[in-house]
C-alpha positions as CSV (number, residue, x, y, z in Angstrom):
1,M,-15.6,-46.3,-21.7
2,K,-13.2,-43.6,-23.0
3,N,-16.2,-41.4,-24.0
4,L,-17.6,-41.6,-20.4
5,R,-14.2,-40.8,-19.0
6,L,-13.8,-37.8,-21.4
7,I,-17.3,-36.6,-20.5
8,T,-16.7,-36.7,-16.8
9,I,-13.4,-34.8,-17.2
10,L,-15.1,-32.1,-19.3
11,I,-18.0,-31.7,-16.8
12,S,-15.6,-31.5,-13.8
13,L,-13.5,-28.9,-15.6
14,I,-16.6,-26.8,-16.4
15,L,-17.8,-27.0,-12.8
16,L,-14.5,-26.2,-11.3
17,T,-13.6,-23.3,-13.6
18,S,-17.0,-21.5,-13.1
19,C,-16.9,-21.6,-9.3
20,G,-18.2,-18.1,-9.0
21,F,-15.0,-16.5,-7.6
22,K,-15.0,-12.8,-8.3
23,I,-12.2,-10.4,-7.7
24,I,-13.5,-7.6,-5.4
25,D,-12.8,-4.0,-6.3
26,K,-11.5,-2.1,-3.3
27,R,-13.6,0.9,-4.4
28,E,-16.8,-1.0,-3.6
29,L,-15.6,-1.7,0.0
30,I,-14.8,1.9,0.8
31,N,-17.5,3.0,3.2
32,F,-15.8,5.9,4.9
33,D,-15.1,9.6,4.4
34,I,-11.7,10.9,5.3
35,K,-12.3,14.2,7.1
36,Q,-8.7,15.1,7.9
37,I,-5.2,13.7,7.5
38,Y,-2.6,14.9,10.0
39,T,1.0,14.2,9.1
40,N,4.3,14.1,10.9
41,G,7.8,13.2,9.6
42,D,9.1,13.2,6.0
43,R,7.3,16.0,4.2
44,R,7.6,14.7,0.6
45,I,6.3,11.2,1.5
46,N,3.5,12.7,3.7
47,F,2.4,14.9,0.8
48,E,2.2,12.0,-1.6
49,L,0.5,9.7,0.9
50,K,-2.0,12.4,1.7
51,N,-2.9,12.9,-1.9
52,K,-3.2,9.1,-2.5
53,L,-5.4,8.5,0.5
54,S,-7.7,11.4,-0.2
55,D,-8.6,9.7,-3.5
56,Y,-10.1,6.8,-1.6
57,S,-12.6,9.0,0.4
58,N,-16.3,8.3,-0.1
59,I,-18.2,11.6,0.5
60,N,-21.6,9.9,0.6
61,S,-20.6,7.7,3.6
62,N,-21.8,8.2,7.1
63,K,-18.5,6.9,8.7
64,I,-16.2,9.8,9.1
65,I,-12.6,9.2,10.0
66,E,-9.4,11.1,10.7
67,I,-6.0,9.7,10.0
68,E,-2.7,10.6,11.7
69,L,0.4,9.6,9.7
70,D,3.9,9.5,11.3
71,T,6.5,8.6,8.6
72,K,10.1,7.8,8.9
73,K,12.5,7.3,6.0
74,T,15.8,5.5,6.5
75,K,18.4,5.4,3.8
76,S,21.3,3.0,4.2
77,I,24.1,1.6,2.2
78,K,23.3,-1.9,0.9
79,E,26.3,-2.8,-1.3
80,K,29.8,-1.6,-2.0
81,N,32.2,-2.8,-4.6
82,I,35.9,-3.9,-4.3
83,K,37.0,-0.2,-4.5
84,N,34.8,0.6,-1.5
85,E,32.4,2.6,-3.7
86,I,28.7,2.5,-3.0
87,T,26.8,0.6,-5.7
88,K,23.4,0.2,-4.0
89,Y,21.3,2.1,-1.4
90,Q,18.4,0.7,0.5
91,I,15.4,2.9,1.6
92,K,13.0,1.8,4.3
93,V,9.8,3.8,4.9
94,T,7.9,3.1,8.2
95,V,4.5,4.7,8.6
96,N,2.7,4.6,12.0
97,V,-1.0,5.1,11.3
98,K,-3.5,6.2,13.9
99,L,-7.1,5.9,12.7
100,I,-9.8,7.9,14.6
101,T,-13.4,7.4,13.9
102,T,-15.5,10.4,14.8
103,D,-18.8,8.6,15.5
104,N,-17.6,6.7,18.5
105,R,-14.1,8.2,18.9
106,S,-12.4,4.8,18.8
107,K,-8.7,4.8,18.0
108,L,-6.9,2.1,16.0
109,K,-3.2,2.0,15.5
110,F,-1.1,0.0,13.0
111,T,2.3,0.2,11.4
112,I,3.3,-0.4,7.8
113,E,6.8,-0.9,6.6
114,Q,8.0,-1.0,3.0
115,E,11.6,-1.2,1.7
116,G,13.5,-1.3,-1.5
117,D,16.8,-0.7,-3.0
118,Y,18.2,1.3,-6.0
119,V,21.4,1.3,-8.0
120,V,23.9,4.1,-8.0
121,A,24.3,5.3,-11.6
122,E,27.3,7.0,-13.1
123,K,25.6,10.4,-13.1
124,F,24.1,11.9,-10.0
125,S,20.9,12.9,-11.8
126,Q,20.3,9.3,-12.8
127,T,20.9,8.1,-9.2
128,F,18.5,10.8,-8.0
129,D,15.8,9.6,-10.5
130,N,16.3,6.0,-9.4
131,E,15.7,7.1,-5.8
132,K,12.6,9.1,-6.7
133,K,11.2,6.2,-8.7
134,L,11.8,3.8,-5.7
135,I,10.2,6.2,-3.3
136,R,7.2,6.6,-5.6
137,N,6.8,2.8,-5.8
138,I,7.1,2.5,-2.0
139,I,4.5,5.2,-1.5
140,N,2.0,3.4,-3.9
141,K,2.4,0.1,-2.0
142,I,2.1,1.8,1.4
143,S,-1.1,3.7,0.4
144,E,-2.7,0.5,-0.9
145,N,-1.7,-1.3,2.4
146,I,-3.1,1.6,4.5
147,I,-6.4,1.5,2.6
148,S,-6.6,-2.3,2.9
149,E,-6.0,-2.1,6.7
150,I,-8.6,0.7,7.1
151,I,-11.2,-1.3,5.2
152,N,-10.4,-4.4,7.4
153,K,-10.4,-2.5,10.6
154,L,-13.6,-0.5,9.9
155,N,-15.5,-3.6,8.8
156,V,-14.6,-5.3,12.1
157,I,-16.0,-2.3,14.1
């Protein structure tokens, strides 16, 4: 009786763990070529986003798209201590994306927001490095979200 129970548990575990689920690489889903990226707003963020998005272009694809990015960076105070000194800042980056396909000239719009906060250090240079690291992380997340949205929107069309 115990052997039968053990065998059924083992068989069910083997069947459930090998269900065939496979993590999809986003590079396989990219079936578009980014012809042009137009930018408006914060220059540094736009430069980084433009470089990141250009890496995802598939030159061999017949779907050619143009992207318009309108970025806005908002920096605000998140926390102050008892002495009324600023201890944390919050940065929020909003990107309005307009996607234009050149084959049928359809326009798709979507907005992506990402925010984070960083600590004010004792030295200005450390605080500035903290801000740059946070912005770099936000840009990475935004570029991944933009590519995911583009893949989803173009596969629907």
